[in-house]
N, C-alpha and C positions, 0 to 999 in steps of 0.2 A: 421267520427270518426278520421280520420287522423288529426294530429295537436292537438288533445285533450290530456290532462294530462295523463301520464302513458301509452299511446298507443305505442306499439312496432310494427314496420313494419318488417315482415319476408322477406327473399329474394324473395319469390314468389309474394310479394305484399299484401298478407293477413295481416290483422291488428288484434292485440289482445291487449286489455287493461289489465294491471296489476294494482292492487291497494291494499291499506291497508284498512281493514274494520274499523279501529279505526279513519281513516281520514274522513272528510266529503265527501259525494258523489260528484264526479266531475260534473261540469255543462255539458250541452249537452245532447245528447240522451242516455237513459238508454240502457243496453244491451238487446239482445233478449235471450241470453243464458249465464249463469254464472256457474263457477266452484269454489267451496269454500273449501279451504284447512284448516280444523280446527280439533281440538281434540274432539269437540262435535258438534252436528247438528246446522247449521246456522238457523237464523230466515227465514221466508218466505219473498221473495223479490218482488214478483209480476211478475216474468218472469221465464221461464224454467231454472232449475238449477240442478246441481249435487253436492253432498257432497263427498269429499274424506277425510276419517278419517286420519288426518295428524297432530300429535301434534307438537307444536312449537319446533324449532331447531332439529327436527327429520326427519324421512322418512315416506312415506305413509305406513299405517298398512297393506294394500293389494296392493302390487306393480302391480299385473296383472290388478286389477280394475283401478288403477291409469293410467296405459298405455291405457286401453280401453277408459277412459273418456278423456284423453289428445288427443287421436286420434280423438275423437268426436269434441273437440275444434278445432283442425286443419281443419277437414272437414267443420265444420260450418263456420269457419272464411273466407271461400271462398265467402260467400254470406250474412253473418249475422254479427251483432255487438256482439262480445263475450268478456267476461272478465274472468280473473282468479284473485282470491283474498284470502288473509289470514289476520291475525291480523295486522301485520305491513307492508305487501306488499313487503318485501325484500327477506327473506330466502326461505320460501316455495313457494311463488309466483315466485321468480326468478328461482328456481329450476324447477318448472313446465313450465315456459316460455322457459327455456333452452331445456327441453325435447320436447316441441312443435317446437322449432327451429330445433332440430334434425329431427323431422318428416318432416320438410320443406326442408331438404337437407343440413343443416349445419353439418359438421363433429362433432361427439360427443365430441372429444377432443378440439374443438374450440367453443362449444356452450355456455359455461360460459362466455368467453370473449365477444362473440357476444351480449349476454344479458346485460352484464355490459356496453358495448358501446352503445347499443340501447334502454335500459330501465332504469337501475340504476347502478351506479358504485359499489355499495355494494351488489348487488344481489347475491344470492347463498352464504349463510353465513358460512356453516360448511364444514369441510373436507369430511364428509360422504355424504353431499348433492352434492358436486363436484364429488365424486366417483359415486354416483347414476346417474348423468348426463353422465359421461364418459361411463358407462355401458349400457345406454339406447340405444336401437336399434329400427329400423323401423320394 
């Protein structure tokens, strides 16, 4: 998965792919586990997945559930191909990736900059998404 489009390496070496669902599926191997950040349930993808109700430009409807699922992403990324995706792949996906980076040991106040440097320069789009990341703890 390393070197594939949208794949972010965490400091531990774990890899997580972020993507926008409006874009074509990247070439290469499909994920084994996916997390989809959408306002309504996603379609069936053919692999194990979780849905976090997360409307565009907003925050997760259930932050405790989001934390549980993002912890699962971090744990599974040690040995499996995992992805996080929303419609465009920037705001919600970037926010979730920043939270996973916090779980991997990146300080919460540096996680947005980490994701912007290692995933996409415009990741984490809104002030409240940035605040959500800063308040995210292990």
